[in-house]
C-alpha positions as CSV (number, residue, x, y, z in Angstrom):
1,M,0.0,0.0,0.0
2,T,1.3,3.5,-0.8
3,T,1.4,6.0,2.0
4,T,1.7,9.7,1.6
5,T,4.6,11.5,3.3
6,S,4.1,14.9,1.8
7,P,1.8,16.6,-0.8
8,H,4.1,15.7,-3.6
9,I,6.3,12.9,-2.4
10,T,5.0,9.3,-1.7
11,F,6.7,6.3,-0.3
12,D,6.4,3.3,-2.7
13,P,7.2,0.1,-0.9
14,A,7.9,-3.3,-2.6
15,P,4.8,-5.3,-3.2
16,D,5.5,-7.6,-0.3
17,G,7.7,-5.4,1.9
18,D,9.2,-2.0,2.4
19,L,12.6,-2.7,0.9
20,L,13.6,-4.1,-2.5
21,D,16.6,-6.3,-2.9
22,V,17.4,-4.9,-6.3
23,L,16.1,-1.9,-8.2
24,I,16.8,-1.9,-12.0
25,V,16.7,1.4,-13.8
26,G,15.6,1.0,-17.4
27,A,13.4,-1.5,-19.2
28,G,15.4,-1.7,-22.4
29,L,17.5,-4.6,-23.8
30,S,19.8,-4.5,-20.7
31,G,17.1,-4.1,-18.1
32,I,14.9,-6.9,-19.3
33,G,18.0,-9.2,-19.5
34,A,19.1,-8.2,-16.0
35,A,15.6,-9.1,-14.7
36,H,15.7,-12.4,-16.4
37,F,19.0,-13.3,-14.9
38,L,17.8,-12.2,-11.4
39,Q,14.7,-14.4,-11.7
40,Q,16.7,-17.4,-12.8
41,R,19.7,-17.2,-10.5
42,C,18.5,-15.2,-7.5
43,P,14.9,-16.5,-7.3
44,G,14.3,-15.2,-3.8
45,K,15.2,-11.6,-4.6
46,R,12.5,-8.9,-4.7
47,F,13.1,-6.5,-7.5
48,A,11.4,-3.8,-9.6
49,I,12.3,-2.0,-12.8
50,L,11.9,1.8,-13.2
51,E,11.2,2.9,-16.7
52,S,10.8,6.6,-17.5
53,R,8.8,5.9,-20.7
54,Q,5.5,4.1,-21.1
55,A,6.9,1.2,-23.1
56,I,9.5,-1.6,-23.0
57,G,12.4,-1.5,-25.4
58,G,14.6,1.5,-24.5
59,T,16.5,2.5,-27.7
60,W,14.5,0.2,-29.8
61,D,11.2,1.9,-28.8
62,L,12.6,5.5,-28.7
63,F,14.1,5.5,-32.2
64,R,11.5,5.6,-35.0
65,Y,13.5,7.1,-37.9
66,P,13.3,5.4,-41.4
67,G,15.2,2.2,-41.6
68,I,16.0,1.9,-37.9
69,R,17.9,-1.4,-37.4
70,S,20.7,-3.0,-35.5
71,D,24.3,-2.7,-36.6
72,S,25.3,-5.8,-34.7
73,D,24.0,-9.3,-35.7
74,M,21.1,-10.5,-33.6
75,Y,22.9,-13.7,-32.7
76,T,25.2,-11.6,-30.5
77,L,22.8,-8.7,-29.8
78,G,20.2,-11.1,-28.8
79,Y,20.1,-12.6,-25.3
80,A,22.3,-15.7,-24.6
81,F,19.2,-17.4,-23.0
82,K,16.6,-16.6,-25.8
83,P,17.4,-17.8,-29.3
84,W,16.9,-15.3,-32.2
85,T,14.8,-17.3,-34.7
86,N,14.0,-14.6,-37.3
87,P,15.8,-15.3,-40.6
88,K,17.3,-11.8,-40.6
89,A,20.5,-11.4,-38.7
90,I,20.5,-7.6,-39.2
91,A,17.1,-6.9,-37.8
92,D,14.9,-3.8,-38.0
93,G,14.0,-1.8,-34.9
94,P,10.3,-3.1,-34.6
95,S,11.5,-6.7,-34.7
96,I,14.0,-6.1,-32.0
97,R,11.4,-4.2,-29.9
98,R,9.0,-7.2,-30.3
99,Y,11.9,-9.6,-29.2
100,V,12.5,-7.6,-26.0
101,Q,8.8,-7.3,-25.3
102,Q,8.3,-11.1,-25.9
103,T,11.2,-11.9,-23.5
104,A,9.6,-9.7,-20.8
105,E,6.1,-11.2,-21.3
106,E,7.3,-14.9,-21.4
107,A,9.3,-14.5,-18.2
108,G,6.6,-12.6,-16.3
109,I,8.9,-9.5,-16.0
110,V,6.3,-7.0,-17.1
111,R,4.5,-7.0,-13.7
112,H,7.7,-5.8,-12.1
113,I,8.0,-2.7,-14.3
114,R,6.9,0.7,-13.0
115,F,6.3,2.7,-16.2
116,G,6.4,6.4,-16.4
117,Q,8.8,6.8,-13.4
118,Q,12.2,8.4,-13.9
119,A,14.9,8.0,-11.3
120,V,16.2,11.4,-10.6
121,S,18.5,10.9,-7.5
122,A,19.9,8.1,-5.4
123,S,21.4,8.3,-1.9
124,W,23.4,5.5,-0.2
125,S,23.3,5.0,3.5
126,S,25.9,2.8,5.1
127,R,24.0,2.9,8.4
128,D,21.0,1.2,6.6
129,A,23.0,-0.5,3.9
130,C,20.6,0.6,1.3
131,W,19.8,3.1,-1.4
132,T,17.0,5.6,-1.3
133,I,15.9,6.5,-4.8
134,R,13.7,9.4,-5.7
135,A,11.6,8.8,-8.8
136,R,9.5,11.4,-10.6
137,R,6.4,10.4,-12.5
138,T,6.8,11.4,-16.1
139,G,5.1,14.7,-17.0
140,T,4.3,15.6,-13.3
141,M,6.1,16.9,-10.3
142,E,4.9,14.0,-8.2
143,E,7.8,12.0,-6.7
144,Q,8.1,8.6,-5.1
145,V,10.8,7.3,-2.7
146,I,12.0,3.8,-3.2
147,R,14.4,1.9,-1.0
148,A,16.6,-0.9,-2.4
149,R,19.7,-2.8,-1.2
150,F,21.2,-2.9,-4.6
151,L,21.0,-0.5,-7.5
152,Y,21.4,-1.8,-11.0
153,L,21.6,0.8,-13.7
154,C,20.5,-0.4,-17.2
155,S,19.6,3.0,-18.6
156,G,22.1,3.1,-21.4
157,Y,24.8,5.7,-22.1
158,Y,23.1,8.6,-23.8
159,S,20.4,11.1,-23.0
160,Y,16.9,10.3,-24.3
161,D,15.9,13.9,-23.9
162,E,18.7,15.6,-25.8
163,A,20.8,14.7,-28.8
164,Y,24.0,16.4,-29.9
165,R,22.8,19.3,-32.1
166,P,25.4,21.7,-33.5
167,E,24.0,25.1,-34.6
168,F,24.8,26.4,-38.1
169,E,24.8,29.9,-39.4
170,G,21.7,30.8,-41.4
171,E,19.4,28.2,-40.0
172,A,16.8,30.9,-39.3
173,D,16.7,31.7,-43.0
174,Y,16.2,28.1,-44.1
175,Q,12.7,27.6,-45.4
176,G,12.6,23.8,-45.3
177,R,12.3,21.5,-42.4
178,I,15.0,20.4,-40.0
179,V,14.6,17.1,-38.0
180,Q,16.6,15.0,-35.7
181,P,16.6,11.2,-35.9
182,Q,16.1,10.8,-32.1
183,F,12.9,12.8,-32.3
184,W,11.5,11.8,-35.6
185,P,8.2,13.5,-36.4
186,E,5.3,11.1,-37.2
187,D,3.9,13.6,-39.8
188,L,7.1,13.9,-41.9
189,D,6.4,12.9,-45.5
190,H,9.7,12.8,-47.5
191,A,8.2,11.2,-50.7
192,G,9.4,13.2,-53.7
193,K,11.4,15.6,-51.5
194,R,15.1,16.6,-51.7
195,V,16.8,15.4,-48.5
196,V,20.2,16.2,-47.0
197,V,21.3,14.0,-44.1
198,I,24.2,15.6,-42.1
199,G,26.4,12.9,-40.7
200,S,28.4,9.8,-41.6
201,G,27.9,7.4,-38.7
202,A,25.6,4.4,-38.2
203,T,22.4,6.6,-38.1
204,A,23.2,8.4,-41.3
205,V,24.1,5.2,-43.3
206,T,20.8,3.7,-42.1
207,I,18.6,6.7,-42.9
208,V,20.0,7.5,-46.4
209,P,19.1,4.3,-48.3
210,S,15.7,4.0,-46.5
211,M,14.6,7.6,-47.4
212,A,16.1,7.2,-50.9
213,Q,13.4,4.6,-51.7
214,T,10.8,7.4,-52.1
215,A,12.6,10.7,-51.9
216,A,13.5,12.7,-55.0
217,H,17.1,12.5,-53.9
218,V,19.1,12.0,-50.7
219,T,22.5,13.5,-50.1
220,M,24.7,12.3,-47.2
221,L,26.7,15.3,-46.3
222,Q,29.7,14.5,-44.2
223,R,32.6,16.5,-42.8
224,S,34.7,13.4,-42.8
225,P,34.1,9.8,-43.9
226,S,33.5,6.6,-41.9
227,Y,34.5,3.1,-42.7
228,V,31.5,1.4,-44.3
229,L,31.2,-2.4,-44.9
230,S,28.4,-4.4,-46.4
231,R,27.2,-7.6,-44.8
232,P,24.4,-10.0,-45.6
233,S,21.1,-9.2,-43.8
234,Q,20.7,-13.0,-43.4
235,D,23.3,-15.4,-41.9
236,K,23.1,-18.4,-44.2
237,I,25.1,-20.6,-41.8
238,A,22.9,-19.7,-38.9
239,N,19.7,-20.3,-40.9
240,F,21.1,-23.7,-42.0
241,L,21.8,-24.7,-38.4
242,L,18.4,-23.5,-37.3
243,R,16.8,-25.8,-39.9
244,H,18.7,-28.9,-38.9
245,L,19.4,-28.5,-35.1
246,P,17.4,-27.6,-32.0
247,A,16.9,-23.9,-31.7
248,R,19.1,-23.4,-28.6
249,L,22.0,-25.4,-30.0
250,A,21.8,-23.7,-33.4
251,Y,21.7,-20.3,-31.7
252,A,24.6,-21.0,-29.4
253,I,26.8,-22.2,-32.3
254,S,25.9,-19.1,-34.4
255,R,26.5,-16.8,-31.5
256,W,30.0,-18.2,-30.9
257,K,30.8,-18.2,-34.6
258,N,29.9,-14.5,-34.9
259,V,31.8,-13.6,-31.7
260,L,34.9,-15.3,-33.1
261,V,34.6,-13.6,-36.5
262,A,34.1,-10.2,-35.0
263,M,37.1,-10.6,-32.6
264,F,39.3,-11.8,-35.5
265,F,38.4,-8.8,-37.6
266,Y,38.9,-6.4,-34.8
267,R,42.3,-7.8,-33.8
268,L,43.4,-7.9,-37.4
269,S,42.3,-4.2,-37.7
270,R,44.4,-3.2,-34.7
271,R,47.5,-5.2,-35.8
272,R,47.4,-4.4,-39.5
273,P,45.4,-1.3,-39.8
274,D,46.8,-0.2,-43.2
275,Q,46.1,-3.5,-44.8
276,V,42.6,-3.7,-43.4
277,K,41.9,-0.1,-44.5
278,Q,42.9,-0.9,-48.1
279,Y,40.8,-4.0,-48.0
280,I,37.7,-2.0,-46.9
281,L,38.3,0.6,-49.6
282,K,38.7,-2.1,-52.2
283,L,35.4,-3.6,-51.3
284,A,33.8,-0.1,-51.4
285,G,35.3,0.5,-54.8
286,Q,33.9,-2.8,-56.1
287,E,30.5,-1.8,-54.9
288,L,30.6,1.7,-56.5
289,G,32.6,1.1,-59.6
290,S,36.0,2.2,-60.9
291,G,35.0,5.8,-61.6
292,Y,33.8,6.6,-58.1
293,D,36.1,8.7,-55.8
294,V,36.2,6.2,-52.9
295,H,39.2,7.8,-51.3
296,T,37.4,11.1,-50.8
297,H,34.1,9.8,-49.5
298,F,34.9,6.4,-47.8
299,S,38.5,6.8,-46.6
300,P,38.7,8.1,-43.0
301,R,41.8,9.8,-41.6
302,Y,41.7,7.4,-38.6
303,K,42.5,3.7,-38.4
304,P,39.8,1.0,-38.5
305,W,38.1,0.7,-35.1
306,D,39.5,4.0,-33.8
307,Q,35.8,4.7,-34.3
308,R,33.0,2.2,-34.9
309,V,32.9,0.6,-38.3
310,C,29.5,1.1,-40.0
311,F,27.9,-2.0,-41.4
312,V,25.1,-1.8,-44.1
313,P,22.9,-4.8,-44.9
314,D,23.0,-6.2,-48.4
315,S,24.9,-3.2,-49.7
316,D,21.8,-1.0,-49.4
317,L,23.8,2.3,-49.1
318,F,26.1,1.5,-51.9
319,Q,23.2,0.4,-54.1
320,A,21.4,3.7,-53.5
321,V,24.5,5.6,-54.5
322,R,25.2,3.4,-57.5
323,E,21.6,3.9,-58.8
324,G,21.8,7.7,-58.4
325,R,19.0,7.8,-55.7
326,A,21.6,9.0,-53.2
327,S,24.9,10.7,-53.2
328,V,27.7,11.3,-50.8
329,V,29.3,14.8,-50.4
330,T,32.4,15.3,-48.2
331,D,32.7,19.0,-47.4
332,G,32.2,21.5,-44.6
333,I,29.1,23.6,-44.0
334,A,29.5,27.3,-44.6
335,R,25.9,28.2,-43.8
336,F,22.3,27.4,-44.4
337,T,20.5,29.3,-47.2
338,P,16.7,29.7,-47.7
339,A,16.8,26.8,-50.2
340,G,19.4,24.5,-48.7
341,I,23.0,24.3,-47.5
342,L,26.0,26.3,-48.8
343,L,29.3,24.3,-48.5
344,N,32.8,25.6,-47.9
345,S,33.6,24.8,-51.5
346,G,31.0,27.3,-52.7
347,K,28.6,24.6,-53.9
348,E,25.0,24.8,-52.7
349,I,22.9,21.7,-52.0
350,P,19.1,22.2,-52.4
351,A,17.1,20.6,-49.6
352,D,13.4,20.4,-48.7
353,I,14.3,18.4,-45.5
354,V,17.6,18.4,-43.5
355,V,18.2,15.5,-41.1
356,M,20.7,16.2,-38.4
357,A,22.3,12.8,-37.8
358,T,25.0,14.5,-35.8
359,G,25.3,12.1,-32.9
360,L,24.3,11.4,-29.4
361,K,24.8,13.2,-26.1
362,L,26.4,10.8,-23.6
363,Q,24.8,10.5,-20.2
364,L,25.6,8.0,-17.5
365,M,23.2,6.6,-15.0
366,G,20.1,8.0,-16.7
367,G,21.1,11.5,-15.5
368,M,20.7,10.7,-11.8
369,T,22.6,12.5,-9.1
370,L,24.3,10.3,-6.6
371,Q,25.2,10.6,-2.9
372,V,27.2,8.3,-0.6
373,D,26.6,8.9,3.0
374,G,25.5,12.5,2.4
375,Q,28.5,13.3,0.1
376,P,28.0,14.0,-3.7
377,F,29.4,11.2,-5.8
378,Q,30.9,12.2,-9.2
379,P,31.2,9.2,-11.6
380,A,33.9,11.1,-13.6
381,E,36.2,11.0,-10.6
382,A,35.8,7.3,-10.1
383,M,37.5,4.3,-11.7
384,A,35.6,1.5,-13.4
385,Y,35.8,-1.9,-11.8
386,K,35.6,-4.7,-14.4
387,G,33.7,-2.2,-16.6
388,M,30.6,-2.5,-14.5
389,M,31.0,-1.0,-11.1
390,L,32.7,2.2,-9.9
391,S,35.3,2.7,-7.2
392,D,33.9,3.7,-3.8
393,L,30.3,3.3,-5.0
394,P,28.6,0.6,-2.8
395,N,26.1,-1.9,-4.0
396,C,25.7,-0.5,-7.5
397,A,26.4,-1.9,-11.0
398,M,25.8,-0.5,-14.5
399,A,25.4,-2.2,-17.8
400,F,27.8,-0.8,-20.4
401,G,28.4,-2.8,-23.6
402,Y,31.2,-3.0,-26.1
403,T,32.2,-0.4,-28.6
404,N,33.6,-3.0,-31.0
405,A,31.0,-5.7,-30.7
406,S,27.4,-6.3,-29.5
407,W,26.2,-4.4,-26.5
408,T,24.4,-7.5,-25.1
409,L,27.5,-9.7,-24.9
410,K,28.8,-7.5,-22.1
411,A,25.3,-6.8,-20.6
412,D,24.8,-10.6,-20.2
413,L,28.2,-11.0,-18.5
414,T,27.4,-8.1,-16.2
415,A,24.0,-9.5,-15.2
416,A,25.5,-12.9,-14.5
417,Y,28.2,-11.3,-12.3
418,V,25.6,-9.2,-10.3
419,C,23.8,-12.5,-9.5
420,R,27.1,-14.1,-8.4
421,L,27.8,-11.1,-6.3
422,L,24.4,-11.1,-4.6
423,N,24.5,-14.8,-3.9
424,Y,28.0,-14.5,-2.5
425,M,26.9,-11.7,-0.2
426,D,24.0,-13.9,1.0
427,R,26.2,-16.9,1.7
428,H,28.7,-14.8,3.7
429,R,26.0,-12.7,5.4
430,K,27.4,-9.4,4.0
431,T,25.2,-6.5,3.1
432,I,27.7,-4.1,1.5
433,A,30.0,-4.7,-1.5
434,V,32.2,-1.8,-2.8
435,P,35.3,-1.9,-5.0
436,R,38.2,0.1,-3.4
437,R,40.6,1.8,-5.7
438,D,44.3,1.4,-5.3
439,E,45.8,4.9,-5.6
440,Q,48.9,3.4,-7.3
441,V,46.8,2.3,-10.3
442,R,47.3,5.0,-12.9
443,P,44.1,6.3,-14.6
444,Q,43.4,6.0,-18.3
445,P,40.4,7.1,-20.4
446,F,37.4,4.9,-20.0
447,L,37.1,4.5,-23.8
448,S,39.9,4.7,-26.4
449,F,37.5,5.7,-29.2
450,T,38.1,8.9,-31.1
451,S,34.4,9.4,-32.0
452,G,33.0,12.8,-31.4
453,Y,30.4,11.7,-28.9
454,V,33.1,10.0,-26.8
455,Q,35.4,13.0,-26.9
456,R,32.6,15.3,-25.9
457,A,31.9,13.2,-22.9
458,K,35.4,13.1,-21.3
459,D,34.1,15.0,-18.3
460,V,31.2,12.6,-17.9
461,L,32.7,9.2,-18.2
462,P,34.7,7.5,-15.4
463,Q,38.2,6.4,-15.8
464,Q,39.7,3.0,-16.2
465,G,43.0,1.7,-14.8
466,E,46.2,0.4,-16.3
467,R,45.7,-3.1,-14.9
468,R,43.0,-5.6,-14.0
469,P,40.4,-5.5,-12.5
470,W,40.3,-1.8,-13.4
471,Q,40.7,-2.2,-17.1
472,V,37.7,-1.9,-19.4
473,Y,38.3,-4.6,-22.0
474,Q,36.9,-4.5,-25.5
475,N,37.4,-8.2,-25.7
476,Y,34.7,-10.8,-24.9
477,F,37.1,-13.6,-24.0
478,Q,39.1,-11.5,-21.6
479,D,35.9,-10.4,-19.9
480,L,34.6,-13.9,-19.9
481,M,37.6,-15.1,-17.9
482,T,37.6,-12.0,-15.6
483,I,33.9,-11.7,-15.0
484,R,32.4,-15.1,-15.2
485,Y,35.3,-17.1,-13.8
486,G,37.2,-14.6,-11.7
487,R,37.0,-14.6,-7.9
488,I,34.3,-12.5,-6.3
489,D,36.5,-11.8,-3.2
490,D,39.5,-10.7,-5.2
491,G,41.0,-8.3,-2.6
492,V,39.7,-5.2,-4.5
493,M,36.0,-5.8,-3.8
494,R,35.5,-5.2,-0.1
495,F,32.6,-6.5,1.9
496,G,31.0,-5.3,5.1
497,T,27.7,-5.0,7.0
498,R,25.6,-2.2,8.1
499,E,26.9,0.9,10.0
500,A,30.3,1.4,8.2
501,L,31.6,1.1,4.7
502,P,34.3,-1.6,4.4
């Protein structure tokens, strides 16, 4: 029963008690997976999921722009425990959203989700060995207070409310329409229109071929190029295995196959970047023909995997360019004009619609503010423990996936580790777990990516260390050994009981 403590703040207890064992923040891919692991491996734990929106799916429910799809194959982006049986390995957003929804419904997770509640702050008390979380109902000023022994943050790494949006001179003079992919308007009709998509990342290479199907013409306007590789939308080997083997076995084999292939390509890219670059450019040249200026439009200044490689299914971007329905322009923007965009070269691109595919704004922990025993906690001053917890932050984990592979591979490992940690604490009658930083471990950037959204977030992201367990690996096998098989009580993770932090 909910009891009122003030005109605008209510106390919201767990369904069968006044203290949750685990509060999960976010009902997207990571949050639903975390809940599934908790139900399977910690069946006695009371948990709830806070979801600021009114739907399950996170990213895959928020993004509704044309062509929205995964850029990882679904045999690794899907959950380890639930086979992906759709023939398409590179899946569209609605299919992924249905997959997450189905997972939640089948496991009875939906009843644990509190929709329309955004976590705004969390305060840890060592005396009580629990978190007090303030959650605001979406669209109102009404707040609820929730208490939980463990806080599990599955809210992703970017702001749902704000994208990165540079301002350009002359925008006020432009007579067309400017839209952002993250906030795609339902009433936008681009059929027969001239479209300019500003950007060169995964969002841009997805939108361009999709809009080019009905637009008069689509121009991908980029300041600098990205690496773009074509891959089949269907995995023939996986589909063959699915026809001849039980679904779980076929899925497991396909998952490991794709993990190994991705790791091989990444390691080869880091060891022999020049050769890999030339190979990628060669493939692009074969797609676009000998007369196309591949080096201008598809040859980045950075090495492969210094930023994420863009994958396009069944060569759809290359096909659109090859057929003249789309084009790629590499130039800087001088200003907007009433009819389009004037480039630094002096050329003007006419546009009825401009799509700002200019990137995300990184945000950790869903934008919550944190306190530990009354003192503000700044994630940027902390060091990441195994890429999932932060130094000096008790009883708190966060899901943060890979930059060079599927997000879910790391999210699954994190969920399994949280369950191991909780069960260990129960066996040893401990109520507090906190990683303690060794001051002799030198800090390094949390991510080595040179992408703009990462560089803009240097003051937001935590640090990593020069040695384990403070290193943030971009390697599934290393994490598998460290997270799944490493000791819980490793000398860095400290355990204690109520009253004082260990």
